[in-house]
A tleap script that builds the chain and sets N, CA, C and O, in Angstrom:
source leaprc.protein.ff14SB
mol = sequence {
  NMET GLU LEU TRP LEU LYS ALA PHE HIE ILE
  MET SER VAL ILE ALA TRP MET ALA GLY LEU
  PHE TYR LEU PRO ARG LEU TYR VAL TYR HIE
  ALA ALA ALA PRO VAL GLY SER ALA LEU CYS
  GLU THR PHE LYS ILE MET GLU ARG LYS LEU
  LEU ARG VAL ILE MET ASN PRO ALA MET ILE
  THR ALA TRP ILE PHE GLY ILE TRP ALA ALA
  ILE VAL GLY ASN PHE PHE VAL ASP GLY TRP
  LEU HIE ALA LYS LEU ILE PHE VAL VAL ALA
  LEU THR ALA PHE HIE GLY PHE LEU ALA LYS
  ILE ARG LYS ASP PHE GLU ALA ASP ALA ASN
  ARG TYR SER GLU ARG PHE TYR ARG ARG ILE
  ASN GLU VAL PRO THR VAL LEU MET ILE ALA
  ILE VAL GLY LEU ALA VAL LEU LYS PRO CPHE
}
set mol.1.N position { 1.950 205.545 111.066 }
set mol.1.CA position { 2.347 204.371 110.166 }
set mol.1.C position { 1.622 203.134 110.458 }
set mol.1.O position { 1.380 202.830 111.626 }
set mol.2.N position { 1.250 202.378 109.446 }
set mol.2.CA position { 0.657 201.242 109.773 }
set mol.2.C position { 1.043 200.361 110.496 }
set mol.2.O position { 2.029 199.822 109.994 }
set mol.3.N position { 0.594 199.678 112.001 }
set mol.3.CA position { 0.953 198.709 112.877 }
set mol.3.C position { 1.486 197.636 112.299 }
set mol.3.O position { 2.611 197.200 112.542 }
set mol.4.N position { 0.613 197.131 111.438 }
set mol.4.CA position { 1.027 195.893 110.420 }
set mol.4.C position { 2.255 195.838 109.918 }
set mol.4.O position { 3.043 194.898 110.016 }
set mol.5.N position { 2.470 197.259 109.166 }
set mol.5.CA position { 3.970 197.365 108.468 }
set mol.5.C position { 5.077 197.476 109.442 }
set mol.5.O position { 6.170 196.963 109.204 }
set mol.6.N position { 4.795 198.223 110.689 }
set mol.6.CA position { 5.780 198.121 111.678 }
set mol.6.C position { 6.272 196.855 112.062 }
set mol.6.O position { 7.458 196.527 112.097 }
set mol.7.N position { 5.008 195.961 112.431 }
set mol.7.CA position { 5.334 194.327 112.915 }
set mol.7.C position { 6.120 193.935 111.726 }
set mol.7.O position { 7.303 193.805 112.041 }
set mol.8.N position { 5.923 193.724 110.611 }
set mol.8.CA position { 6.496 193.004 109.689 }
set mol.8.C position { 8.146 193.443 109.411 }
set mol.8.O position { 9.026 192.661 109.051 }
set mol.9.N position { 8.301 194.824 109.665 }
set mol.9.CA position { 9.589 195.251 109.483 }
set mol.9.C position { 10.464 194.596 110.577 }
set mol.9.O position { 11.545 194.073 110.302 }
set mol.10.N position { 9.889 194.651 111.987 }
set mol.10.CA position { 10.482 194.459 113.365 }
set mol.10.C position { 10.649 192.948 112.816 }
set mol.10.O position { 11.806 192.596 112.589 }
set mol.11.N position { 9.581 191.995 112.575 }
set mol.11.CA position { 9.987 190.455 112.170 }
set mol.11.C position { 11.039 190.173 111.564 }
set mol.11.O position { 11.888 189.449 112.085 }
set mol.12.N position { 11.192 190.741 110.239 }
set mol.12.CA position { 12.169 190.730 109.247 }
set mol.12.C position { 13.383 191.069 109.831 }
set mol.12.O position { 14.378 190.399 109.558 }
set mol.13.N position { 13.460 192.185 110.736 }
set mol.13.CA position { 15.111 192.731 111.044 }
set mol.13.C position { 15.482 191.471 112.382 }
set mol.13.O position { 16.559 190.914 112.595 }
set mol.14.N position { 14.286 191.324 113.052 }
set mol.14.CA position { 14.462 189.845 114.008 }
set mol.14.C position { 15.346 188.765 113.304 }
set mol.14.O position { 16.458 188.311 113.573 }
set mol.15.N position { 14.589 188.558 112.462 }
set mol.15.CA position { 15.081 187.110 111.821 }
set mol.15.C position { 16.405 187.389 110.977 }
set mol.15.O position { 17.002 186.357 110.670 }
set mol.16.N position { 17.059 188.743 110.482 }
set mol.16.CA position { 17.810 188.973 109.818 }
set mol.16.C position { 18.981 189.038 110.927 }
set mol.16.O position { 20.019 188.427 110.675 }
set mol.17.N position { 18.865 189.768 112.178 }
set mol.17.CA position { 19.769 189.905 112.949 }
set mol.17.C position { 20.212 188.398 113.377 }
set mol.17.O position { 21.378 188.002 113.400 }
set mol.18.N position { 19.045 187.622 113.715 }
set mol.18.CA position { 19.380 186.356 114.667 }
set mol.18.C position { 20.443 185.778 113.598 }
set mol.18.O position { 21.490 185.476 114.170 }
set mol.19.N position { 20.472 185.537 112.188 }
set mol.19.CA position { 21.451 185.100 111.333 }
set mol.19.C position { 22.560 185.773 111.142 }
set mol.19.O position { 23.443 185.086 110.630 }
set mol.20.N position { 22.902 187.086 111.409 }
set mol.20.CA position { 24.025 187.933 111.829 }
set mol.20.C position { 24.675 187.417 112.840 }
set mol.20.O position { 25.902 187.341 112.899 }
set mol.21.N position { 23.767 186.969 113.832 }
set mol.21.CA position { 24.609 186.925 115.203 }
set mol.21.C position { 25.072 185.185 114.885 }
set mol.21.O position { 26.221 184.898 115.220 }
set mol.22.N position { 24.397 184.299 114.395 }
set mol.22.CA position { 24.668 183.053 114.168 }
set mol.22.C position { 25.712 182.506 113.057 }
set mol.22.O position { 26.038 181.320 112.996 }
set mol.23.N position { 26.127 183.370 112.309 }
set mol.23.CA position { 26.920 182.967 111.147 }
set mol.23.C position { 28.012 182.948 111.334 }
set mol.23.O position { 28.741 181.983 111.106 }
set mol.24.N position { 28.432 184.267 111.896 }
set mol.24.CA position { 29.887 184.137 112.308 }
set mol.24.C position { 30.400 183.211 113.265 }
set mol.24.O position { 31.586 182.878 113.258 }
set mol.25.N position { 29.482 182.732 114.172 }
set mol.25.CA position { 29.632 181.668 115.244 }
set mol.25.C position { 29.966 180.778 114.407 }
set mol.25.O position { 31.140 180.409 114.383 }
set mol.26.N position { 28.933 180.180 113.450 }
set mol.26.CA position { 29.227 178.878 112.736 }
set mol.26.C position { 30.850 178.721 112.175 }
set mol.26.O position { 31.514 177.686 112.135 }
set mol.27.N position { 31.291 180.233 111.720 }
set mol.27.CA position { 32.452 179.976 110.919 }
set mol.27.C position { 33.354 180.149 112.159 }
set mol.27.O position { 34.418 180.249 111.548 }
set mol.28.N position { 33.655 180.243 113.287 }
set mol.28.CA position { 34.365 180.099 114.237 }
set mol.28.C position { 34.704 178.550 114.301 }
set mol.28.O position { 35.873 178.209 114.481 }
set mol.29.N position { 33.574 177.493 114.138 }
set mol.29.CA position { 33.541 176.411 114.374 }
set mol.29.C position { 34.148 176.088 113.272 }
set mol.29.O position { 35.229 175.529 113.457 }
set mol.30.N position { 33.811 176.254 112.103 }
set mol.30.CA position { 33.978 175.834 110.794 }
set mol.30.C position { 35.561 176.005 110.420 }
set mol.30.O position { 36.291 175.270 109.755 }
set mol.31.N position { 35.826 177.238 111.085 }
set mol.31.CA position { 37.489 177.331 110.958 }
set mol.31.C position { 38.232 176.317 111.377 }
set mol.31.O position { 39.163 175.839 110.728 }
set mol.32.N position { 37.763 175.839 112.771 }
set mol.32.CA position { 38.643 174.708 113.265 }
set mol.32.C position { 38.313 173.235 112.938 }
set mol.32.O position { 38.782 172.274 113.548 }
set mol.33.N position { 37.505 173.175 111.970 }
set mol.33.CA position { 37.071 171.749 111.164 }
set mol.33.C position { 38.114 171.193 110.218 }
set mol.33.O position { 38.212 171.944 109.248 }
set mol.34.N position { 38.789 170.333 110.155 }
set mol.34.CA position { 39.616 169.910 109.088 }
set mol.34.C position { 38.747 169.757 107.917 }
set mol.34.O position { 37.625 169.254 107.860 }
set mol.35.N position { 39.494 170.301 106.954 }
set mol.35.CA position { 38.754 170.506 105.420 }
set mol.35.C position { 38.473 169.209 104.987 }
set mol.35.O position { 39.220 168.291 105.324 }
set mol.36.N position { 37.599 169.033 104.360 }
set mol.36.CA position { 36.947 167.461 103.843 }
set mol.36.C position { 36.436 166.846 104.743 }
set mol.36.O position { 35.951 165.750 104.464 }
set mol.37.N position { 36.371 167.333 106.111 }
set mol.37.CA position { 35.827 165.996 107.228 }
set mol.37.C position { 34.574 166.375 107.136 }
set mol.37.O position { 34.249 167.493 106.735 }
set mol.38.N position { 33.370 165.044 107.675 }
set mol.38.CA position { 32.206 165.593 107.344 }
set mol.38.C position { 31.814 166.615 108.244 }
set mol.38.O position { 30.684 167.044 108.011 }
set mol.39.N position { 32.425 167.158 109.241 }
set mol.39.CA position { 32.086 168.214 110.067 }
set mol.39.C position { 32.230 169.276 109.395 }
set mol.39.O position { 31.412 170.195 109.430 }
set mol.40.N position { 33.259 169.283 108.720 }
set mol.40.CA position { 33.293 170.737 107.703 }
set mol.40.C position { 32.301 170.840 106.424 }
set mol.40.O position { 31.960 171.911 105.921 }
set mol.41.N position { 31.858 169.451 105.940 }
set mol.41.CA position { 30.642 169.721 104.990 }
set mol.41.C position { 29.551 169.965 105.470 }
set mol.41.O position { 28.767 170.706 104.877 }
set mol.42.N position { 29.213 169.312 106.831 }
set mol.42.CA position { 28.134 169.559 107.780 }
set mol.42.C position { 28.026 171.297 107.538 }
set mol.42.O position { 27.014 171.844 107.100 }
set mol.43.N position { 29.127 171.921 107.874 }
set mol.43.CA position { 29.078 173.311 108.236 }
set mol.43.C position { 28.753 174.181 107.147 }
set mol.43.O position { 28.196 175.275 107.238 }
set mol.44.N position { 29.216 173.501 105.928 }
set mol.44.CA position { 28.841 174.217 104.380 }
set mol.44.C position { 27.502 174.100 104.161 }
set mol.44.O position { 27.048 175.013 103.471 }
set mol.45.N position { 26.623 173.176 104.565 }
set mol.45.CA position { 25.303 173.012 104.523 }
set mol.45.C position { 24.385 173.828 105.270 }
set mol.45.O position { 23.287 174.174 104.834 }
set mol.46.N position { 24.940 174.196 106.630 }
set mol.46.CA position { 24.403 174.634 107.658 }
set mol.46.C position { 24.356 176.227 107.083 }
set mol.46.O position { 23.320 176.867 106.901 }
set mol.47.N position { 25.532 176.637 106.879 }
set mol.47.CA position { 25.846 177.770 106.399 }
set mol.47.C position { 25.170 178.401 105.057 }
set mol.47.O position { 24.776 179.566 104.992 }
set mol.48.N position { 25.115 177.699 104.270 }
set mol.48.CA position { 24.469 178.033 102.932 }
set mol.48.C position { 23.075 177.965 103.230 }
set mol.48.O position { 22.389 178.760 102.588 }
set mol.49.N position { 22.418 177.149 104.116 }
set mol.49.CA position { 20.895 176.937 104.255 }
set mol.49.C position { 20.512 178.685 105.040 }
set mol.49.O position { 19.753 179.553 104.608 }
set mol.50.N position { 21.343 178.690 106.247 }
set mol.50.CA position { 21.263 179.956 106.962 }
set mol.50.C position { 21.287 181.128 106.004 }
set mol.50.O position { 20.399 181.980 106.004 }
set mol.51.N position { 22.358 181.148 105.166 }
set mol.51.CA position { 22.042 182.471 104.447 }
set mol.51.C position { 21.277 182.454 103.652 }
set mol.51.O position { 20.546 183.437 103.764 }
set mol.52.N position { 20.893 181.540 102.463 }
set mol.52.CA position { 19.824 181.388 101.573 }
set mol.52.C position { 18.436 181.433 101.859 }
set mol.52.O position { 17.564 181.956 101.165 }
set mol.53.N position { 18.289 180.763 103.080 }
set mol.53.CA position { 16.776 180.551 103.242 }
set mol.53.C position { 16.249 181.492 104.379 }
set mol.53.O position { 15.099 181.893 104.560 }
set mol.54.N position { 17.505 181.766 105.173 }
set mol.54.CA position { 16.869 182.908 106.564 }
set mol.54.C position { 17.358 184.318 106.030 }
set mol.54.O position { 16.625 185.218 105.622 }
set mol.55.N position { 18.594 184.332 106.105 }
set mol.55.CA position { 19.272 185.675 106.037 }
set mol.55.C position { 18.903 186.532 104.824 }
set mol.55.O position { 18.445 187.668 104.947 }
set mol.56.N position { 19.094 186.010 103.792 }
set mol.56.CA position { 19.012 186.958 102.523 }
set mol.56.C position { 17.271 187.188 102.636 }
set mol.56.O position { 16.975 188.350 102.917 }
set mol.57.N position { 16.421 186.505 102.506 }
set mol.57.CA position { 14.960 186.854 102.351 }
set mol.57.C position { 14.862 187.686 103.539 }
set mol.57.O position { 14.107 188.639 103.343 }
set mol.58.N position { 15.326 187.653 104.608 }
set mol.58.CA position { 15.128 188.542 106.051 }
set mol.58.C position { 15.475 189.901 105.616 }
set mol.58.O position { 14.741 190.884 105.714 }
set mol.59.N position { 16.646 189.868 105.133 }
set mol.59.CA position { 17.670 191.276 104.727 }
set mol.59.C position { 16.384 191.952 103.620 }
set mol.59.O position { 15.944 193.099 103.699 }
set mol.60.N position { 16.061 191.156 102.860 }
set mol.60.CA position { 15.268 191.898 101.465 }
set mol.60.C position { 13.830 192.217 101.916 }
set mol.60.O position { 13.262 193.032 101.189 }
set mol.61.N position { 13.183 191.791 102.865 }
set mol.61.CA position { 12.096 192.023 103.350 }
set mol.61.C position { 12.168 192.938 104.809 }
set mol.61.O position { 11.134 193.430 105.262 }
set mol.62.N position { 13.309 193.091 105.399 }
set mol.62.CA position { 13.544 194.145 106.309 }
set mol.62.C position { 13.760 195.347 105.544 }
set mol.62.O position { 13.033 196.258 105.940 }
set mol.63.N position { 14.682 195.729 104.366 }
set mol.63.CA position { 14.550 196.601 103.615 }
set mol.63.C position { 13.304 197.305 102.898 }
set mol.63.O position { 13.168 198.523 102.780 }
set mol.64.N position { 12.366 196.262 102.412 }
set mol.64.CA position { 11.224 196.740 101.909 }
set mol.64.C position { 10.214 197.412 102.708 }
set mol.64.O position { 9.621 198.455 102.434 }
set mol.65.N position { 10.077 196.531 103.935 }
set mol.65.CA position { 9.074 197.067 104.983 }
set mol.65.C position { 9.650 198.373 105.586 }
set mol.65.O position { 9.028 199.425 105.732 }
set mol.66.N position { 10.803 198.157 105.877 }
set mol.66.CA position { 11.578 199.454 106.486 }
set mol.66.C position { 11.516 200.703 105.243 }
set mol.66.O position { 11.401 201.871 105.614 }
set mol.67.N position { 11.564 200.514 104.387 }
set mol.67.CA position { 11.410 201.978 103.160 }
set mol.67.C position { 9.905 201.795 103.209 }
set mol.67.O position { 9.396 202.633 103.954 }
set mol.68.N position { 9.127 201.058 102.714 }
set mol.68.CA position { 7.629 201.667 102.540 }
set mol.68.C position { 7.069 202.182 104.463 }
set mol.68.O position { 6.149 202.959 104.717 }
set mol.69.N position { 7.688 201.679 105.194 }
set mol.69.CA position { 7.415 202.415 106.546 }
set mol.69.C position { 7.801 203.783 106.839 }
set mol.69.O position { 7.225 204.576 107.584 }
set mol.70.N position { 8.947 203.968 106.092 }
set mol.70.CA position { 9.563 205.265 106.239 }
set mol.70.C position { 8.693 206.425 105.247 }
set mol.70.O position { 8.583 207.602 105.590 }
set mol.71.N position { 8.132 205.895 104.027 }
set mol.71.CA position { 7.575 206.343 103.328 }
set mol.71.C position { 6.167 206.779 103.754 }
set mol.71.O position { 5.646 207.879 103.573 }
set mol.72.N position { 5.695 205.780 104.310 }
set mol.72.CA position { 4.116 205.824 105.169 }
set mol.72.C position { 4.220 207.028 105.969 }
set mol.72.O position { 3.352 207.890 105.835 }
set mol.73.N position { 5.119 207.183 106.736 }
set mol.73.CA position { 5.597 207.815 108.248 }
set mol.73.C position { 6.203 209.310 107.685 }
set mol.73.O position { 6.195 210.274 108.451 }
set mol.74.N position { 6.663 209.419 106.468 }
set mol.74.CA position { 6.933 210.617 106.253 }
set mol.74.C position { 8.291 210.954 106.799 }
set mol.74.O position { 8.608 212.131 106.969 }
set mol.75.N position { 9.329 209.689 107.155 }
set mol.75.CA position { 10.605 209.890 107.939 }
set mol.75.C position { 11.536 210.306 107.116 }
set mol.75.O position { 12.572 210.686 107.661 }
set mol.76.N position { 11.481 210.359 105.776 }
set mol.76.CA position { 12.640 210.708 105.062 }
set mol.76.C position { 13.151 212.128 105.000 }
set mol.76.O position { 14.131 212.529 104.372 }
set mol.77.N position { 12.348 212.796 105.732 }
set mol.77.CA position { 12.779 214.119 106.135 }
set mol.77.C position { 13.517 214.348 107.625 }
set mol.77.O position { 14.054 215.367 108.059 }
set mol.78.N position { 13.404 213.460 108.048 }
set mol.78.CA position { 13.822 213.229 109.554 }
set mol.78.C position { 15.530 212.914 109.488 }
set mol.78.O position { 15.926 211.911 108.894 }
set mol.79.N position { 16.190 213.564 109.942 }
set mol.79.CA position { 17.754 213.404 110.567 }
set mol.79.C position { 18.206 211.982 110.779 }
set mol.79.O position { 19.017 211.363 110.089 }
set mol.80.N position { 17.510 211.535 111.909 }
set mol.80.CA position { 17.477 210.356 112.386 }
set mol.80.C position { 17.680 208.990 111.525 }
set mol.80.O position { 18.483 208.065 111.646 }
set mol.81.N position { 16.416 209.294 110.426 }
set mol.81.CA position { 16.440 208.065 109.708 }
set mol.81.C position { 17.763 207.938 108.548 }
set mol.81.O position { 18.109 206.879 108.025 }
set mol.82.N position { 18.273 209.028 108.346 }
set mol.82.CA position { 19.458 209.209 107.471 }
set mol.82.C position { 20.581 208.769 108.320 }
set mol.82.O position { 21.336 207.963 107.775 }
set mol.83.N position { 20.827 209.071 109.378 }
set mol.83.CA position { 21.744 208.410 110.036 }
set mol.83.C position { 21.688 206.692 110.413 }
set mol.83.O position { 22.695 205.987 110.467 }
set mol.84.N position { 20.508 206.289 110.617 }
set mol.84.CA position { 19.996 204.877 110.828 }
set mol.84.C position { 20.157 204.381 109.410 }
set mol.84.O position { 20.699 203.277 109.368 }
set mol.85.N position { 19.912 204.770 108.521 }
set mol.85.CA position { 20.589 204.311 107.342 }
set mol.85.C position { 21.715 203.816 106.678 }
set mol.85.O position { 21.821 202.841 105.934 }
set mol.86.N position { 22.603 204.695 107.088 }
set mol.86.CA position { 24.145 204.815 107.258 }
set mol.86.C position { 24.488 203.431 107.887 }
set mol.86.O position { 25.183 202.576 107.339 }
set mol.87.N position { 23.965 203.339 108.987 }
set mol.87.CA position { 24.138 201.804 109.861 }
set mol.87.C position { 23.630 200.849 109.043 }
set mol.87.O position { 24.369 199.973 108.595 }
set mol.88.N position { 22.404 200.895 108.769 }
set mol.88.CA position { 21.504 199.766 107.910 }
set mol.88.C position { 22.349 199.344 106.763 }
set mol.88.O position { 22.588 198.148 106.597 }
set mol.89.N position { 22.900 200.417 105.815 }
set mol.89.CA position { 24.001 200.098 104.825 }
set mol.89.C position { 25.019 199.318 105.154 }
set mol.89.O position { 25.384 198.430 104.384 }
set mol.90.N position { 25.647 199.545 106.389 }
set mol.90.CA position { 26.835 199.036 106.945 }
set mol.90.C position { 26.517 197.734 107.234 }
set mol.90.O position { 27.420 196.916 107.059 }
set mol.91.N position { 25.178 197.234 107.739 }
set mol.91.CA position { 24.946 196.172 108.138 }
set mol.91.C position { 24.721 195.211 106.906 }
set mol.91.O position { 25.061 194.028 106.873 }
set mol.92.N position { 24.246 195.742 106.144 }
set mol.92.CA position { 23.977 195.114 104.799 }
set mol.92.C position { 25.523 194.869 103.787 }
set mol.92.O position { 25.654 194.032 102.893 }
set mol.93.N position { 26.445 195.756 104.204 }
set mol.93.CA position { 27.751 195.264 103.662 }
set mol.93.C position { 28.333 194.285 104.471 }
set mol.93.O position { 29.124 193.561 103.867 }
set mol.94.N position { 28.157 194.023 105.791 }
set mol.94.CA position { 28.691 193.096 106.544 }
set mol.94.C position { 28.092 191.775 106.239 }
set mol.94.O position { 28.818 190.792 106.383 }
set mol.95.N position { 26.923 191.617 105.854 }
set mol.95.CA position { 25.830 190.711 105.302 }
set mol.95.C position { 26.651 190.289 104.064 }
set mol.95.O position { 27.070 189.150 103.859 }
set mol.96.N position { 26.791 191.158 103.422 }
set mol.96.CA position { 27.889 190.775 101.994 }
set mol.96.C position { 29.232 189.903 102.205 }
set mol.96.O position { 29.585 188.891 101.599 }
set mol.97.N position { 29.850 190.577 103.208 }
set mol.97.CA position { 31.137 190.060 103.468 }
set mol.97.C position { 31.055 188.870 104.124 }
set mol.97.O position { 31.893 187.993 103.916 }
set mol.98.N position { 29.976 188.694 105.042 }
set mol.98.CA position { 29.478 187.170 105.701 }
set mol.98.C position { 29.273 186.120 104.281 }
set mol.98.O position { 29.746 184.984 104.259 }
set mol.99.N position { 28.543 186.679 103.208 }
set mol.99.CA position { 28.226 185.675 102.192 }
set mol.99.C position { 29.446 185.225 101.275 }
set mol.99.O position { 29.534 184.086 100.815 }
set mol.100.N position { 30.503 186.370 101.027 }
set mol.100.CA position { 31.844 186.082 100.601 }
set mol.100.C position { 32.507 185.180 101.097 }
set mol.100.O position { 33.176 184.446 100.369 }
set mol.101.N position { 32.478 185.023 102.457 }
set mol.101.CA position { 33.404 184.232 103.482 }
set mol.101.C position { 32.839 182.907 103.337 }
set mol.101.O position { 33.589 181.934 103.258 }
set mol.102.N position { 31.353 182.767 103.287 }
set mol.102.CA position { 30.736 181.443 102.851 }
set mol.102.C position { 31.170 181.066 101.735 }
set mol.102.O position { 31.710 179.963 101.826 }
set mol.103.N position { 31.176 181.518 100.651 }
set mol.103.CA position { 31.700 180.953 99.559 }
set mol.103.C position { 33.309 180.597 99.345 }
set mol.103.O position { 33.659 179.818 98.458 }
set mol.104.N position { 34.190 181.197 100.180 }
set mol.104.CA position { 35.365 180.765 100.504 }
set mol.104.C position { 35.322 179.487 101.190 }
set mol.104.O position { 36.018 178.530 100.850 }
set mol.105.N position { 34.602 179.477 102.039 }
set mol.105.CA position { 34.331 178.077 102.850 }
set mol.105.C position { 33.980 176.978 101.892 }
set mol.105.O position { 34.603 175.917 101.859 }
set mol.106.N position { 33.038 177.242 101.170 }
set mol.106.CA position { 32.446 176.261 100.187 }
set mol.106.C position { 33.553 175.746 99.524 }
set mol.106.O position { 33.719 174.536 99.369 }
set mol.107.N position { 34.441 176.735 99.061 }
set mol.107.CA position { 35.771 176.239 98.258 }
set mol.107.C position { 37.037 175.857 99.050 }
set mol.107.O position { 38.192 175.958 98.634 }
set mol.108.N position { 36.678 175.444 100.151 }
set mol.108.CA position { 38.059 175.294 101.170 }
set mol.108.C position { 38.842 176.242 101.038 }
set mol.108.O position { 39.989 175.834 100.856 }
set mol.109.N position { 38.741 177.436 101.048 }
set mol.109.CA position { 39.676 178.508 100.753 }
set mol.109.C position { 39.639 179.380 102.006 }
set mol.109.O position { 39.979 180.548 101.819 }
set mol.110.N position { 39.428 179.171 102.764 }
set mol.110.CA position { 39.085 179.856 104.100 }
set mol.110.C position { 40.501 180.620 104.538 }
set mol.110.O position { 41.533 179.952 104.609 }
set mol.111.N position { 40.507 182.177 104.855 }
set mol.111.CA position { 41.435 182.771 104.953 }
set mol.111.C position { 41.581 183.574 106.299 }
set mol.111.O position { 42.250 184.584 106.516 }
set mol.112.N position { 40.699 182.787 107.219 }
set mol.112.CA position { 40.815 183.571 108.460 }
set mol.112.C position { 40.657 182.808 109.695 }
set mol.112.O position { 39.925 181.819 109.656 }
set mol.113.N position { 41.297 183.159 110.894 }
set mol.113.CA position { 41.184 182.466 111.962 }
set mol.113.C position { 39.965 182.541 112.742 }
set mol.113.O position { 39.134 183.449 112.716 }
set mol.114.N position { 39.950 181.238 113.602 }
set mol.114.CA position { 38.598 181.337 114.552 }
set mol.114.C position { 38.798 182.491 115.304 }
set mol.114.O position { 37.745 182.961 115.736 }
set mol.115.N position { 40.011 183.221 115.660 }
set mol.115.CA position { 39.871 184.553 116.338 }
set mol.115.C position { 39.243 185.671 115.891 }
set mol.115.O position { 38.585 186.449 116.582 }
set mol.116.N position { 39.532 185.765 114.301 }
set mol.116.CA position { 38.886 186.693 113.626 }
set mol.116.C position { 37.453 186.730 113.325 }
set mol.116.O position { 36.802 187.726 113.009 }
set mol.117.N position { 36.967 185.315 113.487 }
set mol.117.CA position { 35.462 185.187 113.243 }
set mol.117.C position { 34.901 185.394 114.857 }
set mol.117.O position { 33.682 185.430 115.024 }
set mol.118.N position { 35.467 185.478 115.587 }
set mol.118.CA position { 34.999 185.922 117.154 }
set mol.118.C position { 34.974 187.227 117.284 }
set mol.118.O position { 33.948 187.746 117.724 }
set mol.119.N position { 35.782 187.801 117.028 }
set mol.119.CA position { 35.922 189.328 116.844 }
set mol.119.C position { 34.674 190.225 115.803 }
set mol.119.O position { 34.053 191.276 115.960 }
set mol.120.N position { 34.719 189.251 114.789 }
set mol.120.CA position { 33.571 190.060 114.000 }
set mol.120.C position { 32.380 189.703 114.512 }
set mol.120.O position { 31.434 190.375 114.102 }
set mol.121.N position { 32.122 188.799 115.330 }
set mol.121.CA position { 30.934 188.447 115.834 }
set mol.121.C position { 30.258 189.328 116.503 }
set mol.121.O position { 29.066 189.143 116.751 }
set mol.122.N position { 31.091 190.705 116.998 }
set mol.122.CA position { 30.491 191.809 117.724 }
set mol.122.C position { 29.796 192.893 116.720 }
set mol.122.O position { 28.834 193.602 117.015 }
set mol.123.N position { 30.614 192.868 115.243 }
set mol.123.CA position { 29.917 193.772 114.459 }
set mol.123.C position { 28.345 194.081 114.611 }
set mol.123.O position { 27.853 195.202 114.740 }
set mol.124.N position { 27.673 192.878 114.570 }
set mol.124.CA position { 26.372 193.210 114.122 }
set mol.124.C position { 25.599 193.901 115.411 }
set mol.124.O position { 24.613 194.630 115.308 }
set mol.125.N position { 26.308 193.488 116.755 }
set mol.125.CA position { 25.716 194.016 117.989 }
set mol.125.C position { 25.934 195.229 117.965 }
set mol.125.O position { 24.924 195.842 118.308 }
set mol.126.N position { 26.991 196.044 117.661 }
set mol.126.CA position { 27.132 197.452 117.658 }
set mol.126.C position { 26.305 198.206 116.762 }
set mol.126.O position { 25.701 199.225 117.096 }
set mol.127.N position { 26.286 197.659 115.547 }
set mol.127.CA position { 25.162 198.188 114.402 }
set mol.127.C position { 23.959 198.252 115.134 }
set mol.127.O position { 23.335 199.308 115.238 }
set mol.128.N position { 23.578 197.163 115.664 }
set mol.128.CA position { 22.172 196.991 116.003 }
set mol.128.C position { 22.038 198.069 117.055 }
set mol.128.O position { 21.012 198.742 116.962 }
set mol.129.N position { 22.905 198.379 118.079 }
set mol.129.CA position { 22.858 199.409 119.085 }
set mol.129.C position { 22.365 200.667 118.506 }
set mol.129.O position { 21.285 201.203 118.754 }
set mol.130.N position { 23.145 201.015 117.825 }
set mol.130.CA position { 23.084 202.478 116.614 }
set mol.130.C position { 21.706 202.411 115.984 }
set mol.130.O position { 21.018 203.429 115.903 }
set mol.131.N position { 21.354 201.420 115.606 }
set mol.131.CA position { 20.218 201.601 114.556 }
set mol.131.C position { 19.154 201.543 115.596 }
set mol.131.O position { 18.294 202.421 115.522 }
set mol.132.N position { 19.060 200.698 116.516 }
set mol.132.CA position { 17.598 200.873 117.381 }
set mol.132.C position { 17.682 202.062 118.213 }
set mol.132.O position { 16.704 202.802 118.316 }
set mol.133.N position { 19.028 202.358 118.953 }
set mol.133.CA position { 19.012 203.827 119.484 }
set mol.133.C position { 18.705 204.910 118.679 }
set mol.133.O position { 18.235 205.881 119.272 }
set mol.134.N position { 18.868 205.005 117.331 }
set mol.134.CA position { 18.400 205.709 116.650 }
set mol.134.C position { 16.581 205.934 115.994 }
set mol.134.O position { 15.962 206.954 115.692 }
set mol.135.N position { 16.238 204.634 115.982 }
set mol.135.CA position { 14.916 204.670 115.595 }
set mol.135.C position { 14.006 204.798 116.826 }
set mol.135.O position { 12.875 205.257 116.668 }
set mol.136.N position { 14.498 204.358 118.237 }
set mol.136.CA position { 13.495 204.684 118.983 }
set mol.136.C position { 13.803 205.956 119.778 }
set mol.136.O position { 12.802 206.322 120.393 }
set mol.137.N position { 14.951 206.811 119.980 }
set mol.137.CA position { 15.156 208.033 120.301 }
set mol.137.C position { 14.888 209.190 119.530 }
set mol.137.O position { 14.497 210.278 119.954 }
set mol.138.N position { 15.143 208.847 118.303 }
set mol.138.CA position { 15.228 209.745 117.437 }
set mol.138.C position { 15.502 211.006 117.857 }
set mol.138.O position { 14.642 211.830 118.169 }
set mol.139.N position { 17.034 211.232 117.880 }
set mol.139.CA position { 17.466 212.193 118.568 }
set mol.139.C position { 17.518 213.644 117.483 }
set mol.139.O position { 17.453 214.768 117.980 }
set mol.140.N position { 17.592 213.522 116.583 }
set mol.140.CA position { 17.326 214.579 115.584 }
set mol.140.C position { 16.396 214.382 114.291 }
set mol.140.O position { 16.225 215.315 113.506 }
savepdb mol mol.pdb
quit
């Protein structure tokens, strides 16, 4: 596999994961902010920019460079990649869930507690462990 391709994939994943770790943490604090307050409005701006400027482009480029690398490396015949893709699809679904929550916050219609956001903050970590483990160890 071309090393530059692998490097761009890793850079994209790092940026995407940073957002996936940070956005639920913002939601923890946003859920505690009074609706209509200056703090609440600040969180709306931060969340929108994080999602649109960093997370969405990083997710898209992670997928593009990842698929490209899998094609170049002929990895689509390997079982570990199929398993990894299941976890990457789950991570993408989680990203979509976070985007839906952002829209709820934008409309001042949050449905979840601070505690809920603290718990889901662990989801990307668990998925990352599985994804990196499969990519590095290639167990099958």
